[in-house]
C-alpha positions as a printed Julia matrix, in Angstrom:
251×3 Matrix{Float64}:
 36.23    7.36  -16.38
 38.92   10.07  -16.14
 39.36   13.19  -14.01
 41.45   16.17  -15.03
 43.08   18.75  -12.78
 45.75   21.39  -13.26
 48.53   22.4   -10.92
 51.38   24.83  -11.67
 51.66   23.92  -15.34
 51.02   20.21  -14.86
 47.9    18.59  -16.27
 46.98   15.67  -14.02
 44.91   13.01  -15.78
 43.56   10.4   -13.37
 42.06    7.09  -14.47
 39.0     7.02  -12.23
 37.16    3.72  -11.92
 38.57    2.65   -8.57
 35.82    0.04   -8.04
 37.06   -1.7   -11.22
 40.78   -1.02  -10.56
 40.6     1.61  -13.3
 40.06   -0.97  -16.03
 39.67    0.6   -19.44
 36.42    0.78  -21.37
 36.1     1.98  -24.94
 34.73    5.28  -23.65
 37.77    5.72  -21.38
 40.15    5.19  -24.26
 38.36    7.92  -26.17
 38.34   10.29  -23.18
 42.01    9.71  -22.46
 43.01   10.21  -26.03
 41.07   13.48  -26.21
 42.6    14.65  -22.95
 46.13   13.94  -24.18
 45.59   15.77  -27.44
 44.04   18.74  -25.67
 46.79   18.96  -23.05
 49.47   18.75  -25.72
 47.9    21.74  -27.49
 47.21   23.78  -24.33
 49.82   26.53  -23.87
 49.17   26.6   -20.09
 50.29   22.95  -19.83
 53.96   22.06  -19.8
 53.85   18.51  -18.45
 51.22   15.73  -18.44
 50.96   13.5   -15.37
 49.07   10.18  -15.52
 47.9     8.27  -12.45
 45.13    6.03  -11.21
 42.46    6.47   -8.56
 42.42    4.25   -5.45
 44.98    1.51   -5.06
 45.5     0.63   -8.76
 46.99    2.33  -11.78
 44.97    0.25  -14.28
 43.94   -3.38  -14.48
 44.01   -3.16  -18.28
 40.96   -3.83  -20.41
 37.57   -4.21  -18.73
 36.87   -7.74  -19.88
 33.1    -7.36  -20.06
 33.39   -4.23  -22.18
 36.14   -5.85  -24.24
 33.99   -8.89  -25.02
 30.97   -6.75  -25.87
 32.99   -4.42  -28.09
 36.1    -6.27  -29.24
 38.6    -4.36  -31.36
 37.82   -4.92  -35.03
 40.87   -3.33  -36.61
 44.05   -1.33  -35.91
 41.96    1.82  -35.62
 40.01    0.54  -32.58
 39.89    2.76  -29.44
 42.86    1.13  -27.58
 45.16    1.56  -30.54
 43.98    5.12  -31.24
 44.82    5.94  -27.64
 48.28    4.41  -27.92
 48.94    6.25  -31.15
 48.0     9.56  -29.47
 50.24    8.79  -26.47
 53.21    8.05  -28.72
 52.79   11.39  -30.48
 52.48   13.64  -27.4
 55.25   16.25  -27.72
 55.3    17.38  -24.07
 56.82   15.3   -21.26
 54.55   12.6   -19.89
 55.09   11.48  -16.29
 53.4     8.42  -14.78
 52.67    7.83  -11.11
 51.99    4.12  -10.82
 50.15    3.74   -7.53
 49.33    0.05   -7.71
 48.45   -2.7   -10.2
 49.43   -2.04  -13.81
 48.18   -4.86  -16.12
 48.12   -5.28  -19.89
 47.75   -1.93  -21.6
 48.0    -0.4   -18.12
 51.61   -1.59  -18.22
 52.47   -1.25  -21.93
 51.36    2.41  -22.04
 54.21    3.11  -19.62
 56.76    2.43  -22.38
 55.59    5.69  -23.93
 55.9     7.82  -20.8
 59.08    9.82  -20.27
 59.35    9.39  -16.5
 57.71    6.53  -14.57
 57.59    6.45  -10.77
 56.07    3.56   -8.87
 54.8     3.01   -5.35
 56.74    0.18   -3.7
 53.52   -1.87   -3.63
 52.95   -1.61   -7.41
 53.0    -4.68   -9.62
 53.33   -4.91  -13.39
 51.82   -7.7   -15.5
 51.78   -8.54  -19.24
 49.28  -11.47  -19.39
 48.65  -11.34  -23.14
 49.84  -14.82  -24.12
 47.98  -16.41  -21.23
 44.81  -14.87  -22.68
 45.55  -16.24  -26.16
 46.53  -12.81  -27.38
 49.73  -10.99  -28.35
 51.32   -7.97  -26.61
 50.46   -4.48  -27.8
 51.74   -0.96  -27.36
 54.99   -1.65  -29.27
 56.06   -3.69  -26.22
 57.7    -6.38  -28.38
 60.0    -3.68  -29.7
 60.57   -1.49  -26.65
 60.85   -4.1   -23.89
 63.44   -6.05  -25.9
 65.44   -2.83  -26.26
 65.35   -2.32  -22.51
 66.27   -5.81  -21.34
 67.31   -7.88  -24.34
 65.5   -10.57  -26.25
 65.72  -13.35  -23.67
 64.5   -11.36  -20.67
 61.75   -9.72  -22.8
 60.66  -13.18  -23.93
 60.45  -14.35  -20.35
 58.31  -11.4   -19.33
 56.0   -11.46  -22.36
 55.71  -15.2   -22.99
 55.48  -16.46  -19.4
 53.63  -13.37  -18.2
 54.88  -13.49  -14.59
 54.19  -10.23  -12.8
 57.02   -7.89  -11.81
 57.39   -6.11   -8.49
 58.12   -2.37   -8.51
 61.83   -3.06   -7.87
 61.9    -5.69  -10.66
 60.29   -3.2   -13.02
 62.94   -0.65  -12.03
 65.64   -3.18  -12.79
 64.23   -3.64  -16.3
 64.33    0.08  -16.94
 60.54    0.47  -17.09
 60.48    2.43  -13.82
 62.78    5.34  -12.92
 62.33    5.21   -9.15
 60.42    3.21   -6.55
 58.8     5.35   -3.86
 58.25    4.04   -0.34
 58.36    7.05    1.98
 55.48    9.08    0.53
 52.58    8.72   -1.9
 53.98    8.24   -5.39
 51.66   10.92   -6.8
 53.2    13.54   -4.52
 56.71   12.6    -5.61
 55.78   12.43   -9.31
 54.01   15.82   -9.15
 57.12   17.39   -7.58
 59.25   16.02  -10.46
 56.73   17.24  -13.02
 56.78   20.72  -11.49
 60.59   20.67  -11.74
 60.2    20.07  -15.45
 57.9    23.07  -15.79
 60.66   25.27  -14.41
 63.2    24.31  -17.08
 63.46   25.85  -20.6
 60.52   24.36  -22.43
 62.01   24.61  -25.86
 65.02   22.6   -24.72
 62.79   19.96  -23.11
 60.57   19.61  -26.2
 63.53   19.34  -28.55
 65.31   16.83  -26.29
 62.21   14.61  -26.16
 61.86   14.84  -29.92
 65.46   13.69  -30.34
 64.8    10.69  -28.08
 61.75    9.54  -29.98
 61.4     7.63  -33.22
 57.64    7.91  -33.58
 57.46    6.29  -37.0
 59.05    3.1   -35.73
 56.84    2.97  -32.65
 53.65    3.66  -34.57
 54.52    1.0   -37.14
 55.06   -1.62  -34.42
 51.83   -0.63  -32.69
 50.02   -1.17  -36.01
 51.66   -4.57  -36.6
 50.87   -5.71  -33.03
 47.31   -4.36  -33.29
 46.63   -6.32  -36.48
 47.93   -9.51  -34.82
 46.0    -8.73  -31.62
 42.71   -8.36  -33.47
 43.27  -11.67  -35.26
 44.05  -13.4   -31.95
 40.79  -12.17  -30.35
 39.0   -14.49  -32.77
 41.12  -17.5   -31.9
 39.86  -20.59  -30.09
 42.5   -20.13  -27.38
 41.39  -16.57  -26.66
 37.73  -17.62  -26.47
 38.7   -20.36  -23.99
 40.78  -17.94  -21.92
 37.96  -15.4   -21.72
 35.41  -18.08  -20.82
 37.7   -19.47  -18.11
 38.22  -16.01  -16.65
 34.47  -15.33  -16.44
 33.83  -18.81  -15.04
 36.67  -18.47  -12.52
 38.49  -21.62  -13.64
 41.8   -22.51  -15.22
 41.73  -22.47  -19.02
 42.3   -25.69  -20.94
 44.27  -24.92  -24.12
 44.66  -28.58  -25.23
 44.17  -28.74  -28.99
 43.54  -25.0   -29.25
 45.54  -22.5   -31.28
């Protein structure tokens, strides 16, 4: 689930299912969304810091939970969480302490500062699961790296090292000499010491929430449709049966 702590104006929200590499369940999406909304409205909070427990940031969707409760429309828990993250007015800092897969990676596009441990890896395996990317990643990744490089990352789905993610612009800095959470917290505290009105207005000028929300909706609708595809069913079955999928003749 999630754990919340507060330090010197920074709300630390920790994804806390270390035995499952912090994979998301529907309940976690709801908890995280509520925590973001509450922190954004809390006058004692200036900065929100996201991290994961153990040696992973998030392995993405918990597949068992996902199969039992698949998203039925663009208002499903994963997309409600993403919509809330996009609309957070305060700075959001991410400390990526390990594996970041699927929505565990795409959510980072909506954080303002992203710091990664040098052992972190980033993966966007949507197409290999018969799905489409979400989180407005088809819009935002292409802006960062261009159409061809974004296509390589999202279509082929090869994982990125922390330094490769930094080269794409997804990560601000790779941390090797200390725990990434310590470094990210120090940067978050620096933000709390700056004029908050200036920070909030600067972030607002950076963001085009309407465009991001519209792309999240378009991707969500396509994502929901793809969960019903024969290719997605084969990919999920292969994952559970620990074999390679066979997509021959499947859409």
